[in-house]
C-alpha positions as CSV (number, residue, x, y, z in Angstrom):
1,X,-11.0,-16.2,-6.4
2,X,-10.6,-14.4,-3.0
3,X,-7.8,-11.9,-3.4
4,X,-6.3,-12.5,0.1
5,X,-3.6,-9.7,-0.2
6,X,-4.3,-6.5,-2.0
7,X,-4.0,-2.8,-1.3
8,X,-6.5,0.0,-2.0
9,X,-7.0,1.2,-5.5
10,X,-8.0,4.5,-6.9
11,X,-11.6,5.4,-6.1
12,X,-11.8,8.0,-8.9
13,X,-10.4,8.0,-12.4
14,X,-6.6,8.1,-12.8
15,X,-4.8,7.5,-16.1
16,X,-2.9,4.3,-16.4
17,X,0.6,4.9,-15.5
18,X,2.8,2.0,-16.6
19,X,6.0,3.6,-15.3
20,X,4.6,3.5,-11.6
21,X,3.8,-0.3,-11.8
22,X,7.4,-0.9,-10.5
23,X,9.3,-2.2,-7.4
24,X,11.7,0.7,-7.8
25,X,10.2,3.2,-5.3
26,X,13.1,5.5,-4.8
27,X,12.2,9.2,-5.2
28,X,15.1,11.7,-5.3
29,X,15.2,15.4,-6.3
30,X,14.9,16.5,-9.7
31,X,12.6,13.9,-11.3
32,X,15.4,11.6,-12.2
33,X,13.8,8.6,-10.5
34,X,10.6,9.1,-12.4
35,X,12.5,9.4,-15.8
36,X,14.4,6.1,-14.9
37,X,11.2,4.3,-14.2
38,X,9.8,5.5,-17.4
39,X,12.8,4.4,-19.4
40,X,12.9,0.9,-17.8
41,X,9.2,0.2,-18.0
42,X,9.2,-0.6,-21.7
43,X,11.9,-3.2,-21.2
44,X,10.1,-5.1,-18.5
45,X,8.4,-8.3,-19.6
46,X,5.7,-7.5,-17.1
47,X,4.9,-4.4,-18.8
48,X,4.7,-5.9,-22.2
49,X,2.4,-8.8,-21.0
50,X,0.1,-6.4,-19.2
51,X,-0.3,-4.3,-22.2
52,X,-1.0,-7.2,-24.5
53,X,-3.3,-8.8,-22.1
54,X,-5.1,-5.4,-21.7
55,X,-5.3,-5.0,-25.5
56,X,-6.9,-8.3,-25.8
57,X,-9.4,-7.5,-23.1
58,X,-10.2,-4.1,-24.7
59,X,-10.2,-5.5,-28.3
60,X,-7.7,-3.0,-29.6
61,X,-4.1,-2.9,-30.7
62,X,-1.4,-3.0,-28.0
63,X,-0.2,0.5,-29.1
64,X,-3.6,1.8,-28.4
65,X,-4.2,-0.1,-25.1
66,X,-3.4,2.7,-22.6
67,X,-5.3,5.4,-24.5
68,X,-8.4,3.2,-25.1
69,X,-8.3,2.2,-21.4
70,X,-8.1,5.8,-20.2
71,X,-11.0,6.9,-22.4
72,X,-13.3,4.1,-21.3
73,X,-12.2,4.5,-17.6
74,X,-12.6,8.2,-17.6
75,X,-16.2,7.8,-18.9
76,X,-17.3,5.2,-16.3
77,X,-14.7,4.6,-13.6
78,X,-17.0,2.4,-11.3
79,X,-18.2,0.4,-14.3
80,X,-14.5,0.0,-15.5
81,X,-13.2,-1.3,-12.2
82,X,-16.2,-3.7,-11.6
83,X,-15.8,-5.1,-15.1
84,X,-12.0,-5.7,-14.6
85,X,-12.6,-7.6,-11.4
86,X,-15.4,-9.6,-12.9
87,X,-13.3,-10.4,-15.9
88,X,-10.5,-11.7,-13.7
89,X,-12.8,-13.8,-11.5
90,X,-12.1,-11.7,-8.3
91,X,-14.9,-12.6,-5.9
92,X,-13.6,-10.8,-2.8
93,X,-10.6,-9.0,-1.5
94,X,-8.7,-8.3,1.7
95,X,-7.3,-4.8,1.8
96,X,-3.9,-4.0,3.4
97,X,-3.5,-0.2,4.0
98,X,-0.1,-0.2,2.9
99,X,2.3,2.4,4.4
100,X,-0.3,4.7,5.7
101,X,-2.6,4.2,8.7
102,X,-2.9,1.0,10.5
103,X,-6.1,-0.1,8.9
104,X,-8.4,0.8,6.0
105,X,-11.0,3.0,7.7
106,X,-13.9,1.9,5.4
107,X,-14.0,-0.9,2.8
108,X,-17.4,0.2,1.5
109,X,-16.3,2.5,-1.2
110,X,-13.9,-0.1,-2.6
111,X,-16.5,-2.8,-2.3
112,X,-19.1,-0.6,-4.3
113,X,-16.5,0.1,-7.0
114,X,-15.2,-3.5,-7.3
115,X,-18.7,-5.0,-7.0
116,X,-17.4,-7.6,-4.5
117,X,-17.1,-8.1,-0.7
118,X,-14.1,-6.6,0.9
119,X,-12.5,-7.0,4.3
120,X,-9.9,-5.2,6.2
121,X,-6.4,-6.0,7.4
122,X,-4.7,-4.1,10.2
123,X,-1.0,-3.3,9.8
124,X,1.3,-3.3,12.8
125,X,4.2,-1.1,11.7
126,X,2.5,2.4,11.4
127,X,1.8,2.4,15.1
128,X,5.1,0.7,16.1
129,X,7.2,3.2,14.1
130,X,5.2,6.1,15.5
131,X,5.8,5.0,19.1
132,X,9.5,4.3,18.5
133,X,9.9,7.7,16.8
134,X,8.2,9.4,19.8
135,X,10.8,7.9,22.2
136,X,8.4,5.5,24.0
137,X,9.8,2.9,26.2
138,X,9.6,-0.9,25.5
139,X,6.8,-1.6,28.2
140,X,4.6,1.2,26.9
141,X,5.0,0.2,23.3
142,X,4.3,-3.4,24.1
143,X,1.1,-2.5,25.9
144,X,0.0,-0.1,23.0
145,X,0.5,-2.7,20.4
146,X,-1.3,-5.3,22.4
147,X,-4.3,-2.8,22.8
148,X,-4.2,-2.1,19.0
149,X,-4.5,-5.7,18.1
150,X,-7.6,-6.3,20.3
151,X,-9.1,-3.0,19.2
152,X,-8.7,-3.8,15.5
153,X,-10.3,-7.2,16.0
154,X,-13.1,-5.7,17.8
155,X,-13.4,-3.1,14.9
156,X,-13.8,-6.0,12.3
157,X,-10.2,-6.7,11.0
158,X,-10.1,-10.0,9.3
159,X,-6.4,-10.4,10.1
160,X,-3.2,-8.5,10.6
161,X,0.0,-7.7,8.6
162,X,3.6,-7.2,9.5
163,X,6.4,-5.9,7.4
164,X,9.2,-6.8,9.9
165,X,11.2,-7.8,6.9
166,X,11.4,-4.1,5.9
167,X,12.5,-3.1,9.3
168,X,15.0,-5.3,11.3
169,X,14.6,-8.6,9.5
170,X,12.9,-11.9,10.1
171,X,15.7,-13.4,12.1
172,X,13.5,-13.0,15.4
173,X,15.1,-13.7,18.6
174,X,12.3,-15.4,20.6
175,X,14.2,-14.7,23.9
176,X,14.3,-11.0,23.6
177,X,13.5,-9.3,27.0
178,X,12.1,-6.0,28.1
179,X,15.7,-4.9,29.1
180,X,17.1,-6.0,25.7
181,X,14.2,-4.0,24.0
182,X,14.9,-0.9,25.8
183,X,18.6,-1.1,25.1
184,X,17.9,-1.5,21.4
185,X,16.0,1.9,21.2
186,X,19.0,3.9,20.2
187,X,17.8,7.4,18.9
188,X,20.9,7.6,16.7
189,X,19.6,4.8,14.5
190,X,16.8,5.6,12.0
191,X,13.3,4.5,13.1
192,X,13.0,1.9,10.4
193,X,16.1,0.1,11.7
194,X,15.8,1.0,15.3
195,X,14.7,-1.4,18.0
196,X,15.7,-4.9,16.8
197,X,15.1,-6.5,20.3
198,X,11.9,-4.5,20.7
199,X,10.5,-5.6,17.4
200,X,11.4,-9.1,18.1
201,X,9.6,-9.0,21.5
202,X,6.5,-7.3,19.9
203,X,6.5,-10.0,17.2
204,X,6.3,-12.8,19.7
205,X,3.7,-10.9,21.8
206,X,1.7,-10.4,18.6
207,X,1.7,-14.1,17.8
208,X,0.3,-14.8,21.3
209,X,-2.4,-12.2,21.1
210,X,-3.7,-13.2,17.6
211,X,-3.7,-16.8,18.7
212,X,-6.1,-15.8,21.4
213,X,-8.1,-13.6,19.0
214,X,-8.4,-16.4,16.5
215,X,-7.2,-14.2,13.6
216,X,-4.2,-14.7,11.3
217,X,-1.2,-12.5,10.6
218,X,0.3,-12.0,7.1
219,X,4.1,-11.7,7.4
220,X,5.9,-10.2,4.4
221,X,8.4,-12.7,3.2
222,X,10.6,-12.8,0.0
223,X,11.2,-9.9,-2.3
224,X,9.4,-6.6,-2.3
225,X,10.1,-3.0,-3.3
226,X,13.4,-1.4,-3.4
227,X,13.4,-0.5,0.3
228,X,13.7,-4.2,1.4
229,X,17.0,-6.0,2.4
230,X,16.2,-9.2,0.6
231,X,18.7,-11.3,2.6
232,X,16.7,-10.5,5.8
233,X,13.3,-11.6,4.4
234,X,14.0,-15.4,4.0
235,X,11.1,-17.3,5.8
236,X,13.5,-19.8,7.2
237,X,14.9,-17.0,9.4
238,X,11.4,-17.3,11.4
239,X,12.2,-20.9,12.5
240,X,13.1,-20.3,16.1
241,X,10.2,-18.0,16.8
242,X,7.8,-20.3,15.2
243,X,8.9,-23.0,17.5
244,X,7.7,-21.2,20.6
245,X,4.2,-21.9,22.1
246,X,3.1,-18.6,20.5
247,X,4.4,-19.5,17.1
248,X,2.8,-22.8,17.2
249,X,-0.6,-21.5,18.2
250,X,-0.9,-18.5,15.8
251,X,-2.1,-18.7,12.2
252,X,0.6,-17.4,10.1
253,X,0.5,-16.5,6.5
254,X,3.7,-16.2,4.6
255,X,2.8,-13.8,1.8
256,X,4.3,-13.4,-1.7
257,X,5.1,-17.2,-1.8
258,X,8.3,-16.1,-0.2
259,X,9.7,-15.7,-3.8
260,X,12.6,-16.5,-4.4
261,X,12.4,-18.9,-1.4
262,X,9.2,-20.6,-2.4
263,X,10.6,-24.1,-1.9
264,X,11.5,-23.2,1.6
265,X,8.0,-21.6,2.3
266,X,6.4,-24.8,0.9
267,X,8.4,-26.9,3.2
268,X,7.5,-24.8,6.2
269,X,3.8,-25.0,5.4
270,X,4.2,-28.8,5.3
271,X,5.7,-29.1,8.8
272,X,4.6,-26.0,10.9
273,X,1.3,-25.9,12.7
274,X,-1.1,-23.3,11.3
275,X,1.4,-22.0,8.7
276,X,0.1,-21.1,5.3
277,X,1.7,-19.6,2.1
278,X,0.0,-17.3,-0.3
279,X,1.0,-16.3,-3.8
280,X,0.8,-12.6,-4.6
281,X,3.2,-9.9,-6.0
282,X,5.3,-12.2,-8.3
283,X,2.3,-12.6,-10.7
284,X,2.6,-8.9,-11.4
285,X,6.4,-8.5,-11.6
286,X,7.6,-12.0,-12.7
287,X,4.5,-13.2,-14.6
288,X,6.1,-15.7,-17.1
289,X,7.1,-18.2,-14.4
290,X,4.1,-18.0,-12.2
291,X,3.1,-21.5,-13.1
292,X,6.5,-22.8,-12.2
293,X,6.2,-21.2,-8.7
294,X,2.7,-22.6,-8.3
295,X,3.8,-26.1,-9.2
296,X,6.7,-26.1,-6.7
297,X,4.3,-25.0,-3.9
298,X,1.9,-27.7,-4.8
299,X,4.7,-30.2,-5.1
300,X,5.5,-29.9,-1.3
301,X,2.8,-28.0,0.6
302,X,-0.6,-29.5,1.5
303,X,-3.4,-28.0,-0.6
304,X,-5.0,-26.9,2.6
305,X,-2.2,-24.5,3.3
306,X,-2.1,-22.5,0.1
307,X,-3.8,-19.2,-0.7
308,X,-3.8,-16.8,-3.6
309,X,-3.6,-13.0,-3.8
310,X,-2.6,-10.3,-6.2
311,X,-0.8,-7.6,-4.2
312,X,-2.5,-5.2,-6.6
313,X,-2.1,-1.6,-5.7
314,X,-3.1,1.9,-6.8
315,X,-4.3,0.9,-10.3
316,X,-7.0,-1.7,-10.5
317,X,-5.3,-3.2,-13.6
318,X,-2.6,-4.6,-11.3
319,X,-5.2,-6.7,-9.4
320,X,-6.7,-7.8,-12.6
321,X,-3.5,-8.6,-14.2
322,X,-2.2,-10.7,-11.3
323,X,-5.5,-12.5,-10.9
324,X,-5.5,-13.5,-14.5
325,X,-1.9,-14.7,-14.2
326,X,-2.8,-16.9,-11.3
327,X,-5.8,-18.6,-13.0
328,X,-3.8,-19.0,-16.2
329,X,-1.0,-20.6,-14.1
330,X,-3.4,-22.9,-12.6
331,X,-4.5,-24.0,-15.9
332,X,-1.0,-24.8,-17.0
333,X,-0.2,-26.6,-13.8
334,X,-3.4,-28.6,-14.0
335,X,-2.1,-30.3,-17.2
336,X,1.1,-31.1,-15.6
337,X,-0.5,-32.6,-12.5
338,X,-2.7,-34.8,-14.7
339,X,0.3,-36.0,-16.5
340,X,2.0,-36.7,-13.3
341,X,-0.9,-39.0,-12.3
342,X,-3.1,-36.7,-10.1
343,X,-6.8,-37.4,-10.3
344,X,-9.0,-34.5,-11.8
345,X,-11.0,-34.4,-8.6
346,X,-7.9,-33.8,-6.5
347,X,-6.8,-31.2,-8.9
348,X,-10.1,-29.4,-8.9
349,X,-10.2,-29.5,-5.1
350,X,-6.7,-28.0,-4.8
351,X,-7.7,-25.2,-7.2
352,X,-10.9,-24.5,-5.0
353,X,-8.9,-24.5,-1.8
354,X,-6.1,-22.3,-2.9
355,X,-8.4,-19.7,-4.9
356,X,-11.2,-19.6,-2.4
357,X,-11.9,-22.1,0.3
358,X,-8.7,-21.7,2.3
359,X,-9.0,-17.9,2.5
360,X,-12.5,-18.2,3.7
361,X,-11.3,-20.6,6.5
362,X,-8.2,-18.9,7.5
363,X,-9.8,-15.3,7.7
364,X,-13.2,-16.6,8.9
365,X,-15.0,-14.9,6.0
366,X,-18.7,-15.3,5.5
């Protein structure tokens, strides 16, 4: 499969830390948040299933899985990572830099470790937040973001990423003006929540620029870590801006399956030009119902509009676990589709498109 949405993983040995595989990212003083994550980890089904799957892979008892993993990984980190990805069938990966710089500087170290091709995604918010925090005006910010998009494309980016849902939400006003944008830059408001009109204006401009560049943008939709305001991440909130000429021209990928709004996302993929839905993150943190979400997407969205990703991050086991979960889910769904009357050839084609073909087409991968 092509993992169309992932984050960088450790390039040197790091112990497997199950407590840090969590959507709870709050970090206060005194280490209480770390202790809370440790206490809650054992009670999460996701942690239990990761341990049991890892134990089966390592051929040891679940109680020994972490220690056996650490010993083998410490002895040969490159081999460990490459074997994980091969075991999960990961044949390529698009890397999002996360909350750091706007783009991963060099994918070669990750590609060498994983043993598969890697491509870069360019994230909008690091630059946008920096400019807003520096007190730049709307016109200057709009020009800088436009330049960033073109430069990233020239530098080899396979696509772009926005986490607008983590800032001012997906209810984008397509009619926001420069004057509105300047008025929205209230320095009394924290940067992450500042500039609603500005961010809306940038979003529409971004759609127009990427349409001209012929590259897609990934939009965070649905749930995420504890910093997100979930009510503002429903993909239906994008409806008005997607009706604009820019919205209809740009290739848009709603990532994370918009969970828990996967039915709405599937509908949008069935009626919006150039809109796709990919399924990542939830196979890590809601693994037992991955097949149910996949079936609901296939029940409504055309097979040519679906992609697959892991949202793996930090520890390569997260990429491996999610990829296995997606493949297992497709096995389960295939049986249900055959029972419903779908031909084996149609099911096989749907699987090939979702796990590989659509990503190669959308991101123009060789």
